[in-house]
All heavy atoms as a GROMACS GRO file, in nm:
protein
  580
    1MET      N    1  11.465   2.118   5.260
    1MET     CA    2  11.599   2.061   5.243
    1MET      C    3  11.614   1.952   5.355
    1MET      O    4  11.583   1.976   5.470
    1MET     CB    5  11.703   2.168   5.252
    1MET     CG    6  11.841   2.114   5.260
    1MET     SD    7  11.967   2.249   5.273
    1MET     CE    8  12.051   2.229   5.115
    2TYR      N    9  11.661   1.833   5.313
    2TYR     CA   10  11.675   1.724   5.407
    2TYR      C   11  11.758   1.759   5.531
    2TYR      O   12  11.720   1.732   5.645
    2TYR     CB   13  11.744   1.607   5.334
    2TYR     CG   14  11.761   1.487   5.429
    2TYR    CD1   15  11.667   1.392   5.445
    2TYR    CD2   16  11.882   1.470   5.495
    2TYR    CE1   17  11.677   1.289   5.530
    2TYR    CE2   18  11.903   1.360   5.577
    2TYR     CZ   19  11.806   1.273   5.591
    2TYR     OH   20  11.816   1.167   5.680
    3ILE      N   21  11.872   1.828   5.513
    3ILE     CA   22  11.958   1.850   5.619
    3ILE      C   23  11.899   1.940   5.723
    3ILE      O   24  11.924   1.925   5.845
    3ILE     CB   25  12.099   1.910   5.567
    3ILE    CG1   26  12.207   1.891   5.683
    3ILE    CG2   27  12.089   2.044   5.525
    3ILE    CD1   28  12.340   1.906   5.636
    4SER      N   29  11.818   2.041   5.691
    4SER     CA   30  11.760   2.123   5.787
    4SER      C   31  11.653   2.058   5.867
    4SER      O   32  11.624   2.096   5.982
    4SER     CB   33  11.704   2.250   5.716
    4SER     OG   34  11.596   2.221   5.630
    5LYS      N   35  11.596   1.949   5.818
    5LYS     CA   36  11.495   1.869   5.888
    5LYS      C   37  11.559   1.765   5.988
    5LYS      O   38  11.504   1.717   6.077
    5LYS     CB   39  11.404   1.803   5.797
    5LYS     CG   40  11.311   1.895   5.717
    5LYS     CD   41  11.222   1.825   5.628
    5LYS     CE   42  11.136   1.926   5.544
    5LYS     NZ   43  11.050   1.854   5.449
    6HIS      N   44  11.686   1.724   5.953
    6HIS     CA   45  11.753   1.622   6.027
    6HIS      C   46  11.888   1.668   6.079
    6HIS      O   47  11.990   1.615   6.049
    6HIS     CB   48  11.772   1.497   5.935
    6HIS     CG   49  11.640   1.446   5.878
    6HIS    ND1   50  11.561   1.365   5.944
    6HIS    CD2   51  11.580   1.475   5.763
    6HIS    CE1   52  11.450   1.337   5.878
    6HIS    NE2   53  11.461   1.404   5.761
    7GLN      N   54  11.885   1.770   6.161
    7GLN     CA   55  12.007   1.830   6.208
    7GLN      C   56  12.087   1.743   6.304
    7GLN      O   57  12.207   1.756   6.310
    7GLN     CB   58  11.979   1.962   6.277
    7GLN     CG   59  11.929   2.068   6.187
    7GLN     CD   60  11.911   2.200   6.258
    7GLN    OE1   61  12.000   2.237   6.342
    7GLN    NE2   62  11.811   2.272   6.236
    8ARG      N   63  12.029   1.643   6.366
    8ARG     CA   64  12.098   1.563   6.468
    8ARG      C   65  12.156   1.436   6.401
    8ARG      O   66  12.124   1.328   6.449
    8ARG     CB   67  12.005   1.535   6.583
    8ARG     CG   68  11.956   1.665   6.648
    8ARG     CD   69  11.855   1.631   6.754
    8ARG     NE   70  11.927   1.571   6.862
    8ARG     CZ   71  11.866   1.526   6.973
    8ARG    NH1   72  11.735   1.544   6.984
    8ARG    NH2   73  11.936   1.472   7.065
    9THR      N   74  12.235   1.448   6.303
    9THR     CA   75  12.283   1.333   6.225
    9THR      C   76  12.400   1.271   6.293
    9THR      O   77  12.431   1.153   6.267
    9THR     CB   78  12.308   1.362   6.080
    9THR    OG1   79  12.409   1.463   6.076
    9THR    CG2   80  12.187   1.408   6.007
   10ALA      N   81  12.480   1.343   6.363
   10ALA     CA   82  12.599   1.293   6.431
   10ALA      C   83  12.619   1.354   6.563
   10ALA      O   84  12.593   1.474   6.579
   10ALA     CB   85  12.724   1.313   6.343
   11GLU      N   86  12.661   1.277   6.659
   11GLU     CA   87  12.684   1.331   6.794
   11GLU      C   88  12.832   1.311   6.830
   11GLU      O   89  12.879   1.196   6.819
   11GLU     CB   90  12.591   1.270   6.894
   11GLU     CG   91  12.603   1.337   7.029
   11GLU     CD   92  12.492   1.284   7.125
   11GLU    OE1   93  12.389   1.228   7.074
   11GLU    OE2   94  12.513   1.298   7.241
   12THR      N   95  12.902   1.411   6.869
   12THR     CA   96  13.040   1.402   6.912
   12THR      C   97  13.047   1.355   7.047
   12THR      O   98  12.947   1.342   7.125
   12THR     CB   99  13.114   1.538   6.893
   12THR    OG1  100  13.057   1.630   6.985
   12THR    CG2  101  13.101   1.590   6.752
   13LYS      N  102  13.172   1.329   7.097
   13LYS     CA  103  13.193   1.285   7.232
   13LYS      C  104  13.144   1.387   7.336
   13LYS      O  105  13.106   1.350   7.449
   13LYS     CB  106  13.340   1.263   7.258
   13LYS     CG  107  13.400   1.145   7.180
   13LYS     CD  108  13.545   1.126   7.199
   13LYS     CE  109  13.601   1.018   7.112
   13LYS     NZ  110  13.740   1.009   7.129
   14THR      N  111  13.141   1.511   7.305
   14THR     CA  112  13.092   1.619   7.397
   14THR      C  113  12.944   1.628   7.404
   14THR      O  114  12.884   1.702   7.485
   14THR     CB  115  13.156   1.752   7.366
   14THR    OG1  116  13.100   1.789   7.238
   14THR    CG2  117  13.304   1.754   7.364
   15GLY      N  118  12.870   1.559   7.317
   15GLY     CA  119  12.734   1.572   7.309
   15GLY      C  120  12.681   1.676   7.214
   15GLY      O  121  12.562   1.692   7.196
   16ALA      N  122  12.773   1.753   7.153
   16ALA     CA  123  12.734   1.855   7.060
   16ALA      C  124  12.706   1.787   6.927
   16ALA      O  125  12.758   1.684   6.897
   16ALA     CB  126  12.846   1.949   7.048
   17PHE      N  127  12.625   1.850   6.846
   17PHE     CA  128  12.592   1.789   6.716
   17PHE      C  129  12.691   1.848   6.614
   17PHE      O  130  12.716   1.964   6.612
   17PHE     CB  131  12.445   1.813   6.681
   17PHE     CG  132  12.356   1.740   6.778
   17PHE    CD1  133  12.290   1.815   6.883
   17PHE    CD2  134  12.336   1.605   6.774
   17PHE    CE1  135  12.215   1.749   6.973
   17PHE    CE2  136  12.266   1.537   6.865
   17PHE     CZ  137  12.194   1.603   6.963
   18ALA      N  138  12.726   1.762   6.519
   18ALA     CA  139  12.822   1.793   6.419
   18ALA      C  140  12.771   1.764   6.277
   18ALA      O  141  12.695   1.660   6.269
   18ALA     CB  142  12.952   1.729   6.442
   19GLN      N  143  12.804   1.837   6.183
   19GLN     CA  144  12.767   1.809   6.042
   19GLN      C  145  12.902   1.818   5.962
   19GLN      O  146  12.988   1.902   5.994
   19GLN     CB  147  12.672   1.914   5.988
   19GLN     CG  148  12.538   1.917   6.060
   19GLN     CD  149  12.450   1.804   6.015
   19GLN    OE1  150  12.480   1.730   5.923
   19GLN    NE2  151  12.341   1.785   6.092
   20SER      N  152  12.905   1.744   5.858
   20SER     CA  153  13.021   1.755   5.770
   20SER      C  154  12.973   1.715   5.632
   20SER      O  155  12.876   1.642   5.616
   20SER     CB  156  13.132   1.658   5.816
   20SER     OG  157  13.248   1.684   5.745
   21ALA      N  158  13.044   1.762   5.532
   21ALA     CA  159  13.016   1.737   5.394
   21ALA      C  160  13.116   1.641   5.332
   21ALA      O  161  13.232   1.658   5.353
   21ALA     CB  162  13.003   1.863   5.316
   22PHE      N  163  13.068   1.551   5.254
   22PHE     CA  164  13.151   1.464   5.175
   22PHE      C  165  13.092   1.451   5.038
   22PHE      O  166  12.974   1.428   5.025
   22PHE     CB  167  13.156   1.322   5.242
   22PHE     CG  168  13.227   1.217   5.159
   22PHE    CD1  169  13.363   1.208   5.159
   22PHE    CD2  170  13.150   1.133   5.077
   22PHE    CE1  171  13.425   1.110   5.083
   22PHE    CE2  172  13.213   1.044   4.994
   22PHE     CZ  173  13.358   1.030   5.003
   23CYS      N  174  13.175   1.469   4.936
   23CYS     CA  175  13.120   1.455   4.806
   23CYS      C  176  13.229   1.422   4.700
   23CYS      O  177  13.346   1.431   4.726
   23CYS     CB  178  13.058   1.587   4.760
   23CYS     SG  179  13.179   1.718   4.724
   24THR      N  180  13.188   1.363   4.588
   24THR     CA  181  13.266   1.348   4.473
   24THR      C  182  13.218   1.456   4.379
   24THR      O  183  13.111   1.504   4.382
   24THR     CB  184  13.251   1.212   4.406
   24THR    OG1  185  13.122   1.190   4.366
   24THR    CG2  186  13.299   1.105   4.502
   25HIS      N  187  13.314   1.498   4.286
   25HIS     CA  188  13.278   1.613   4.202
   25HIS      C  189  13.359   1.597   4.068
   25HIS      O  190  13.447   1.523   4.058
   25HIS     CB  191  13.312   1.743   4.267
   25HIS     CG  192  13.455   1.762   4.298
   25HIS    ND1  193  13.543   1.817   4.211
   25HIS    CD2  194  13.523   1.728   4.407
   25HIS    CE1  195  13.668   1.811   4.262
   25HIS    NE2  196  13.657   1.765   4.386
   26ALA      N  197  13.314   1.684   3.976
   26ALA     CA  198  13.386   1.694   3.851
   26ALA      C  199  13.461   1.817   3.831
   26ALA      O  200  13.490   1.862   3.718
   26ALA     CB  201  13.287   1.664   3.732
   27GLY      N  202  13.493   1.886   3.940
   27GLY     CA  203  13.569   2.016   3.933
   27GLY      C  204  13.520   2.123   4.027
   27GLY      O  205  13.591   2.217   4.048
   28SER      N  206  13.404   2.106   4.085
   28SER     CA  207  13.354   2.214   4.170
   28SER      C  208  13.387   2.204   4.319
   28SER      O  209  13.361   2.293   4.397
   28SER     CB  210  13.195   2.218   4.160
   28SER     OG  211  13.137   2.094   4.212
   29GLY      N  212  13.445   2.093   4.357
   29GLY     CA  213  13.480   2.075   4.497
   29GLY      C  214  13.360   2.076   4.583
   29GLY      O  215  13.255   2.033   4.544
   30LEU      N  216  13.375   2.132   4.704
   30LEU     CA  217  13.262   2.138   4.792
   30LEU      C  218  13.168   2.259   4.761
   30LEU      O  219  13.057   2.272   4.812
   30LEU     CB  220  13.304   2.162   4.940
   30LEU     CG  221  13.369   2.033   5.004
   30LEU    CD1  222  13.430   2.069   5.133
   30LEU    CD2  223  13.263   1.929   5.026
   31SER      N  224  13.214   2.348   4.673
   31SER     CA  225  13.140   2.469   4.627
   31SER      C  226  13.087   2.538   4.755
   31SER      O  227  13.173   2.576   4.838
   31SER     CB  228  13.030   2.422   4.542
   31SER     OG  229  12.967   2.539   4.483
   32ASN      N  230  12.965   2.566   4.771
   32ASN     CA  231  12.910   2.636   4.883
   32ASN      C  232  12.846   2.544   4.988
   32ASN      O  233  12.774   2.584   5.072
   32ASN     CB  234  12.798   2.732   4.836
   32ASN     CG  235  12.860   2.854   4.769
   32ASN    OD1  236  12.972   2.902   4.799
   32ASN    ND2  237  12.795   2.900   4.666
   33THR      N  238  12.880   2.417   4.979
   33THR     CA  239  12.816   2.314   5.069
   33THR      C  240  12.832   2.342   5.211
   33THR      O  241  12.737   2.338   5.289
   33THR     CB  242  12.865   2.174   5.028
   33THR    OG1  243  12.845   2.147   4.891
   33THR    CG2  244  12.795   2.067   5.114
   34VAL      N  245  12.959   2.373   5.256
   34VAL     CA  246  12.984   2.397   5.394
   34VAL      C  247  12.908   2.516   5.443
   34VAL      O  248  12.848   2.517   5.551
   34VAL     CB  249  13.138   2.410   5.422
   34VAL    CG1  250  13.167   2.452   5.568
   34VAL    CG2  251  13.212   2.278   5.388
   35LYS      N  252  12.908   2.630   5.367
   35LYS     CA  253  12.826   2.748   5.403
   35LYS      C  254  12.681   2.720   5.414
   35LYS      O  255  12.614   2.764   5.501
   35LYS     CB  256  12.857   2.853   5.298
   35LYS     CG  257  12.795   2.983   5.322
   35LYS     CD  258  12.831   3.090   5.213
   35LYS     CE  259  12.760   3.215   5.242
   35LYS     NZ  260  12.794   3.312   5.133
   36THR      N  261  12.630   2.635   5.328
   36THR     CA  262  12.489   2.599   5.322
   36THR      C  263  12.455   2.520   5.452
   36THR      O  264  12.353   2.543   5.518
   36THR     CB  265  12.447   2.520   5.201
   36THR    OG1  266  12.476   2.601   5.084
   36THR    CG2  267  12.302   2.476   5.207
   37ILE      N  268  12.541   2.427   5.488
   37ILE     CA  269  12.525   2.344   5.609
   37ILE      C  270  12.514   2.430   5.728
   37ILE      O  271  12.435   2.426   5.814
   37ILE     CB  272  12.631   2.234   5.624
   37ILE    CG1  273  12.609   2.125   5.513
   37ILE    CG2  274  12.619   2.172   5.762
   37ILE    CD1  275  12.721   2.032   5.512
   38ALA      N  276  12.613   2.532   5.737
   38ALA     CA  277  12.618   2.619   5.850
   38ALA      C  278  12.494   2.703   5.858
   38ALA      O  279  12.438   2.726   5.965
   38ALA     CB  280  12.743   2.706   5.837
   39SER      N  281  12.443   2.749   5.744
   39SER     CA  282  12.323   2.837   5.752
   39SER      C  283  12.194   2.757   5.786
   39SER      O  284  12.104   2.807   5.850
   39SER     CB  285  12.307   2.909   5.622
   39SER     OG  286  12.263   2.827   5.513
   40LYS      N  287  12.181   2.634   5.734
   40LYS     CA  288  12.069   2.549   5.764
   40LYS      C  289  12.067   2.478   5.901
   40LYS      O  290  11.966   2.437   5.951
   40LYS     CB  291  12.057   2.444   5.652
   40LYS     CG  292  12.039   2.491   5.518
   40LYS     CD  293  11.903   2.561   5.503
   40LYS     CE  294  11.888   2.610   5.356
   40LYS     NZ  295  11.756   2.677   5.340
   41CYS      N  296  12.186   2.467   5.957
   41CYS     CA  297  12.201   2.392   6.086
   41CYS      C  298  12.280   2.483   6.180
   41CYS      O  299  12.391   2.450   6.220
   41CYS     CB  300  12.273   2.265   6.065
   41CYS     SG  301  12.192   2.153   5.950
   42PRO      N  302  12.217   2.595   6.226
   42PRO     CA  303  12.294   2.692   6.307
   42PRO      C  304  12.339   2.632   6.443
   42PRO      O  305  12.438   2.692   6.505
   42PRO     CB  306  12.196   2.804   6.326
   42PRO     CG  307  12.058   2.748   6.305
   42PRO     CD  308  12.083   2.634   6.199
   43ARG      N  309  12.277   2.529   6.496
   43ARG     CA  310  12.325   2.474   6.626
   43ARG      C  311  12.435   2.379   6.606
   43ARG      O  312  12.491   2.330   6.707
   43ARG     CB  313  12.204   2.403   6.687
   43ARG     CG  314  12.088   2.496   6.722
   43ARG     CD  315  11.973   2.420   6.786
   43ARG     NE  316  11.949   2.297   6.704
   43ARG     CZ  317  11.845   2.219   6.715
   43ARG    NH1  318  11.754   2.248   6.802
   43ARG    NH2  319  11.827   2.116   6.649
   44ALA      N  320  12.466   2.334   6.485
   44ALA     CA  321  12.565   2.232   6.462
   44ALA      C  322  12.706   2.292   6.458
   44ALA      O  323  12.723   2.406   6.417
   44ALA     CB  324  12.536   2.161   6.330
   45THR      N  325  12.799   2.210   6.491
   45THR     CA  326  12.940   2.240   6.466
   45THR      C  327  12.963   2.183   6.329
   45THR      O  328  12.948   2.066   6.308
   45THR     CB  329  13.030   2.169   6.574
   45THR    OG1  330  12.999   2.208   6.700
   45THR    CG2  331  13.178   2.195   6.542
   46VAL      N  332  13.011   2.266   6.235
   46VAL     CA  333  13.040   2.223   6.103
   46VAL      C  334  13.181   2.186   6.092
   46VAL      O  335  13.268   2.272   6.107
   46VAL     CB  336  13.002   2.332   6.002
   46VAL    CG1  337  13.026   2.281   5.860
   46VAL    CG2  338  12.852   2.376   6.012
   47LEU      N  339  13.207   2.059   6.069
   47LEU     CA  340  13.349   2.008   6.062
   47LEU      C  341  13.402   2.028   5.917
   47LEU      O  342  13.331   2.062   5.823
   47LEU     CB  343  13.342   1.859   6.098
   47LEU     CG  344  13.275   1.826   6.225
   47LEU    CD1  345  13.266   1.675   6.247
   47LEU    CD2  346  13.355   1.887   6.345
   48ASN      N  347  13.524   2.010   5.909
   48ASN     CA  348  13.594   2.018   5.773
   48ASN      C  349  13.523   1.918   5.680
   48ASN      O  350  13.509   1.808   5.707
   48ASN     CB  351  13.742   1.987   5.782
   48ASN     CG  352  13.820   2.096   5.855
   48ASN    OD1  353  13.770   2.212   5.858
   48ASN    ND2  354  13.930   2.060   5.909
   49GLY      N  355  13.494   1.966   5.561
   49GLY     CA  356  13.436   1.878   5.458
   49GLY      C  357  13.545   1.816   5.375
   49GLY      O  358  13.662   1.842   5.388
   50PHE      N  359  13.501   1.721   5.291
   50PHE     CA  360  13.593   1.648   5.207
   50PHE      C  361  13.535   1.636   5.066
   50PHE      O  362  13.424   1.591   5.052
   50PHE     CB  363  13.618   1.507   5.267
   50PHE     CG  364  13.712   1.427   5.185
   50PHE    CD1  365  13.844   1.457   5.183
   50PHE    CD2  366  13.664   1.311   5.114
   50PHE    CE1  367  13.933   1.375   5.108
   50PHE    CE2  368  13.750   1.237   5.039
   50PHE     CZ  369  13.888   1.262   5.042
   51ALA      N  370  13.613   1.676   4.970
   51ALA     CA  371  13.572   1.665   4.829
   51ALA      C  372  13.676   1.581   4.757
   51ALA      O  373  13.793   1.604   4.769
   51ALA     CB  374  13.556   1.798   4.766
   52MET      N  375  13.633   1.486   4.672
   52MET     CA  376  13.721   1.402   4.593
   52MET      C  377  13.671   1.403   4.448
   52MET      O  378  13.554   1.401   4.427
   52MET     CB  379  13.715   1.261   4.650
   52MET     CG  380  13.798   1.169   4.561
   52MET     SD  381  13.786   0.994   4.627
   52MET     CE  382  13.850   1.011   4.790
   53SER      N  383  13.764   1.419   4.358
   53SER     CA  384  13.722   1.421   4.224
   53SER      C  385  13.660   1.284   4.190
   53SER      O  386  13.704   1.178   4.239
   53SER     CB  387  13.837   1.444   4.126
   53SER     OG  388  13.924   1.335   4.116
   54GLY      N  389  13.556   1.287   4.106
   54GLY     CA  390  13.493   1.160   4.060
   54GLY      C  391  13.591   1.072   3.989
   54GLY      O  392  13.581   0.946   4.005
   55GLN      N  393  13.690   1.126   3.923
   55GLN     CA  394  13.785   1.054   3.847
   55GLN      C  395  13.877   0.972   3.950
   55GLN      O  396  13.906   0.859   3.930
   55GLN     CB  397  13.872   1.140   3.761
   55GLN     CG  398  13.969   1.065   3.673
   55GLN     CD  399  14.041   1.153   3.575
   55GLN    OE1  400  14.027   1.276   3.583
   55GLN    NE2  401  14.119   1.098   3.486
   56THR      N  402  13.917   1.036   4.056
   56THR     CA  403  13.996   0.967   4.161
   56THR      C  404  13.914   0.853   4.225
   56THR      O  405  13.959   0.742   4.240
   56THR     CB  406  14.041   1.066   4.270
   56THR    OG1  407  14.119   1.167   4.212
   56THR    CG2  408  14.121   0.991   4.381
   57ALA      N  409  13.786   0.884   4.254
   57ALA     CA  410  13.701   0.779   4.308
   57ALA      C  411  13.686   0.660   4.224
   57ALA      O  412  13.680   0.548   4.274
   57ALA     CB  413  13.564   0.844   4.348
   58GLN      N  414  13.671   0.678   4.096
   58GLN     CA  415  13.654   0.572   4.002
   58GLN      C  416  13.780   0.503   3.963
   58GLN      O  417  13.780   0.373   3.949
   58GLN     CB  418  13.585   0.623   3.875
   58GLN     CG  419  13.441   0.659   3.898
   58GLN     CD  420  13.370   0.705   3.768
   58GLN    OE1  421  13.446   0.743   3.670
   58GLN    NE2  422  13.242   0.712   3.768
   59ASN      N  423  13.889   0.576   3.941
   59ASN     CA  424  14.007   0.517   3.883
   59ASN      C  425  14.121   0.491   3.982
   59ASN      O  426  14.221   0.424   3.945
   59ASN     CB  427  14.058   0.609   3.769
   59ASN     CG  428  13.947   0.623   3.664
   59ASN    OD1  429  13.869   0.537   3.636
   59ASN    ND2  430  13.945   0.738   3.608
   60SER      N  431  14.116   0.544   4.095
   60SER     CA  432  14.230   0.530   4.191
   60SER      C  433  14.170   0.491   4.333
   60SER      O  434  14.177   0.568   4.423
   60SER     CB  435  14.308   0.664   4.204
   60SER     OG  436  14.362   0.699   4.079
   61GLN      N  437  14.117   0.374   4.337
   61GLN     CA  438  14.039   0.335   4.463
   61GLN      C  439  14.132   0.328   4.577
   61GLN      O  440  14.091   0.363   4.696
   61GLN     CB  441  13.971   0.205   4.432
   61GLN     CG  442  13.853   0.222   4.338
   61GLN     CD  443  13.777   0.093   4.314
   61GLN    OE1  444  13.807  -0.008   4.364
   61GLN    NE2  445  13.671   0.103   4.230
   62ALA      N  446  14.251   0.288   4.565
   62ALA     CA  447  14.347   0.284   4.680
   62ALA      C  448  14.373   0.429   4.731
   62ALA      O  449  14.369   0.454   4.858
   62ALA     CB  450  14.478   0.218   4.644
   63ALA      N  451  14.395   0.517   4.643
   63ALA     CA  452  14.417   0.661   4.685
   63ALA      C  453  14.282   0.723   4.745
   63ALA      O  454  14.293   0.794   4.841
   63ALA     CB  455  14.459   0.745   4.564
   64ALA      N  456  14.174   0.686   4.685
   64ALA     CA  457  14.042   0.732   4.739
   64ALA      C  458  14.022   0.679   4.883
   64ALA      O  459  13.987   0.756   4.966
   64ALA     CB  460  13.930   0.683   4.648
   65LYS      N  461  14.054   0.556   4.910
   65LYS     CA  462  14.034   0.499   5.036
   65LYS      C  463  14.131   0.564   5.135
   65LYS      O  464  14.088   0.606   5.243
   65LYS     CB  465  14.059   0.354   5.035
   65LYS     CG  466  14.040   0.286   5.173
   65LYS     CD  467  14.062   0.135   5.162
   65LYS     CE  468  14.048   0.071   5.301
   65LYS     NZ  469  14.058  -0.074   5.288
   66ARG      N  470  14.252   0.585   5.098
   66ARG     CA  471  14.359   0.642   5.184
   66ARG      C  472  14.315   0.786   5.220
   66ARG      O  473  14.319   0.820   5.336
   66ARG     CB  474  14.495   0.644   5.111
   66ARG     CG  475  14.602   0.708   5.189
   66ARG     CD  476  14.722   0.752   5.107
   66ARG     NE  477  14.681   0.859   5.016
   66ARG     CZ  478  14.712   0.854   4.885
   66ARG    NH1  479  14.780   0.758   4.828
   66ARG    NH2  480  14.672   0.951   4.807
   67ASP      N  481  14.277   0.863   5.121
   67ASP     CA  482  14.235   1.004   5.146
   67ASP      C  483  14.109   1.014   5.227
   67ASP      O  484  14.106   1.106   5.315
   67ASP     CB  485  14.225   1.077   5.016
   67ASP     CG  486  14.359   1.089   4.937
   67ASP    OD1  487  14.464   1.059   4.991
   67ASP    OD2  488  14.347   1.128   4.820
   68THR      N  489  14.016   0.931   5.207
   68THR     CA  490  13.892   0.930   5.290
   68THR      C  491  13.922   0.898   5.431
   68THR      O  492  13.875   0.966   5.524
   68THR     CB  493  13.791   0.839   5.225
   68THR    OG1  494  13.766   0.874   5.086
   68THR    CG2  495  13.657   0.846   5.302
   69LEU      N  496  13.999   0.791   5.450
   69LEU     CA  497  14.038   0.751   5.588
   69LEU      C  498  14.113   0.862   5.662
   69LEU      O  499  14.091   0.886   5.786
   69LEU     CB  500  14.106   0.625   5.587
   69LEU     CG  501  14.025   0.501   5.550
   69LEU    CD1  502  14.106   0.371   5.539
   69LEU    CD2  503  13.909   0.476   5.644
   70LYS      N  504  14.205   0.931   5.589
   70LYS     CA  505  14.281   1.038   5.647
   70LYS      C  506  14.182   1.149   5.694
   70LYS      O  507  14.199   1.209   5.798
   70LYS     CB  508  14.380   1.086   5.550
   70LYS     CG  509  14.471   1.194   5.597
   70LYS     CD  510  14.575   1.241   5.491
   70LYS     CE  511  14.660   1.353   5.538
   70LYS     NZ  512  14.753   1.396   5.437
   71TRP      N  513  14.085   1.182   5.608
   71TRP     CA  514  13.990   1.286   5.636
   71TRP      C  515  13.909   1.245   5.767
   71TRP      O  516  13.890   1.327   5.851
   71TRP     CB  517  13.898   1.306   5.517
   71TRP     CG  518  13.775   1.398   5.553
   71TRP    CD1  519  13.782   1.530   5.588
   71TRP    CD2  520  13.643   1.352   5.557
   71TRP    NE1  521  13.650   1.574   5.605
   71TRP    CE2  522  13.564   1.470   5.594
   71TRP    CE3  523  13.581   1.235   5.535
   71TRP    CZ2  524  13.423   1.462   5.606
   71TRP    CZ3  525  13.442   1.226   5.551
   71TRP    CH2  526  13.366   1.341   5.585
   72ILE      N  527  13.862   1.124   5.767
   72ILE     CA  528  13.782   1.078   5.879
   72ILE      C  529  13.854   1.082   6.008
   72ILE      O  530  13.808   1.134   6.109
   72ILE     CB  531  13.730   0.932   5.856
   72ILE    CG1  532  13.618   0.934   5.745
   72ILE    CG2  533  13.671   0.866   5.985
   72ILE    CD1  534  13.582   0.797   5.699
   73ASP      N  535  13.985   1.046   6.004
   73ASP     CA  536  14.070   1.052   6.124
   73ASP      C  537  14.094   1.199   6.162
   73ASP      O  538  14.097   1.229   6.276
   73ASP     CB  539  14.207   0.989   6.089
   73ASP     CG  540  14.297   0.980   6.213
   73ASP    OD1  541  14.247   0.930   6.322
   73ASP    OD2  542  14.408   1.020   6.205
   74GLY      N  543  14.104   1.285   6.061
   74GLY     CA  544  14.131   1.427   6.093
   74GLY      C  545  14.012   1.504   6.157
   74GLY      O  546  14.034   1.594   6.231
   75ILE      N  547  13.889   1.462   6.122
   75ILE     CA  548  13.775   1.529   6.184
   75ILE      C  549  13.738   1.474   6.323
   75ILE      O  550  13.656   1.527   6.397
   75ILE     CB  551  13.652   1.533   6.093
   75ILE    CG1  552  13.598   1.391   6.066
   75ILE    CG2  553  13.678   1.614   5.969
   75ILE    CD1  554  13.467   1.383   5.989
   76LYS      N  555  13.799   1.364   6.362
   76LYS     CA  556  13.785   1.306   6.494
   76LYS      C  557  13.642   1.279   6.534
   76LYS      O  558  13.594   1.312   6.648
   76LYS     CB  559  13.858   1.385   6.596
   76LYS     CG  560  14.001   1.419   6.562
   76LYS     CD  561  14.093   1.387   6.675
   76LYS     CE  562  14.237   1.423   6.642
   76LYS     NZ  563  14.294   1.355   6.534
   77LEU      N  564  13.563   1.232   6.437
   77LEU     CA  565  13.423   1.199   6.470
   77LEU      C  566  13.409   1.044   6.486
   77LEU      O  567  13.380   0.976   6.393
   77LEU     CB  568  13.331   1.245   6.354
   77LEU     CG  569  13.189   1.230   6.369
   77LEU    CD1  570  13.132   1.313   6.489
   77LEU    CD2  571  13.109   1.270   6.246
   78LYS      N  572  13.438   1.006   6.608
   78LYS     CA  573  13.430   0.861   6.640
   78LYS      C  574  13.357   0.838   6.766
   78LYS      O  575  13.342   0.916   6.849
   78LYS     CB  576  13.578   0.812   6.655
   78LYS     CG  577  13.652   0.826   6.524
   78LYS     CD  578  13.796   0.778   6.543
   78LYS     CE  579  13.873   0.796   6.410
   78LYS     NZ  580  14.001   0.755   6.416
   0.00000   0.00000   0.00000
Protein backbone atom coordinates (compact mmCIF):
# COMPACT_ATOMS: atom_id res chain seq x y z
CA MET A 1 0.00 0.00 0.00
CA TYR A 2 1.38 3.38 -1.04
CA ILE A 3 0.57 5.13 2.22
CA SER A 4 2.43 2.64 4.41
CA LYS A 5 5.58 3.15 2.31
CA HIS A 6 5.34 6.96 2.32
CA GLN A 7 4.33 7.86 5.86
CA ARG A 8 6.10 11.19 5.92
CA THR A 9 3.80 13.01 3.50
CA ALA A 10 3.07 16.05 5.64
CA GLU A 11 4.86 17.72 8.50
CA THR A 12 3.07 19.93 10.99
CA LYS A 13 4.54 22.93 12.78
CA THR A 14 5.57 20.73 15.71
CA GLY A 15 7.58 18.42 13.48
CA ALA A 16 5.13 15.54 13.94
CA PHE A 17 3.91 13.76 10.87
CA ALA A 18 0.27 13.97 9.93
CA GLN A 19 -1.99 12.11 7.54
CA SER A 20 -5.44 13.00 6.36
CA ALA A 21 -7.92 11.58 3.90
CA PHE A 22 -9.72 13.50 1.19
CA CYS A 23 -12.07 11.86 -1.26
CA THR A 24 -15.07 12.20 -3.47
CA HIS A 25 -17.66 9.46 -3.30
CA ALA A 26 -21.01 8.24 -4.53
CA GLY A 27 -22.42 7.51 -1.09
CA SER A 28 -19.80 5.71 0.98
CA GLY A 29 -18.13 8.77 2.49
CA LEU A 30 -14.72 8.06 3.98
CA SER A 31 -15.79 4.49 4.78
CA ASN A 32 -12.87 2.88 6.67
CA THR A 33 -10.22 5.17 5.21
CA VAL A 34 -9.30 6.96 8.45
CA LYS A 35 -9.06 3.66 10.33
CA THR A 36 -6.86 2.22 7.57
CA ILE A 37 -4.55 5.23 7.64
CA ALA A 38 -4.20 4.94 11.42
CA SER A 39 -3.33 1.24 11.20
CA LYS A 40 -0.85 1.64 8.32
CA CYS A 41 0.83 4.75 9.75
CA PRO A 42 1.01 4.21 13.51
CA ARG A 43 3.50 7.06 14.04
CA ALA A 44 1.29 9.59 12.28
CA THR A 45 -1.26 11.92 13.74
CA VAL A 46 -4.40 11.20 11.76
CA LEU A 47 -6.28 14.42 11.13
CA ASN A 48 -9.96 14.78 10.35
CA GLY A 49 -10.72 13.52 6.89
CA PHE A 50 -12.99 15.11 4.32
CA ALA A 51 -15.45 13.40 2.01
CA MET A 52 -17.45 15.16 -0.67
CA SER A 53 -20.08 13.62 -2.86
CA GLY A 54 -18.98 13.33 -6.47
CA GLN A 55 -22.19 15.06 -7.48
CA THR A 56 -21.29 18.12 -5.39
CA ALA A 57 -17.76 18.15 -6.80
CA GLN A 58 -19.06 18.07 -10.36
CA ASN A 59 -22.19 20.20 -10.15
CA SER A 60 -21.62 22.69 -7.34
CA GLN A 61 -18.07 23.88 -7.76
CA ALA A 62 -18.52 26.98 -5.61
CA ALA A 63 -19.85 24.88 -2.72
CA ALA A 64 -17.11 22.30 -3.26
CA LYS A 65 -14.42 24.97 -3.07
CA ARG A 66 -15.99 26.57 0.00
CA ASP A 67 -16.32 23.28 1.86
CA THR A 68 -12.81 22.13 0.92
CA LEU A 69 -11.23 25.40 2.07
CA LYS A 70 -13.21 25.23 5.32
CA TRP A 71 -11.88 21.70 5.92
CA ILE A 72 -8.28 22.75 5.17
CA ASP A 73 -8.59 25.66 7.56
CA GLY A 74 -10.07 23.38 10.20
CA ILE A 75 -7.23 20.84 10.18
CA LYS A 76 -4.66 23.64 10.53
CA LEU A 77 -2.08 21.95 8.31
CA LYS A 78 -0.19 24.98 7.07
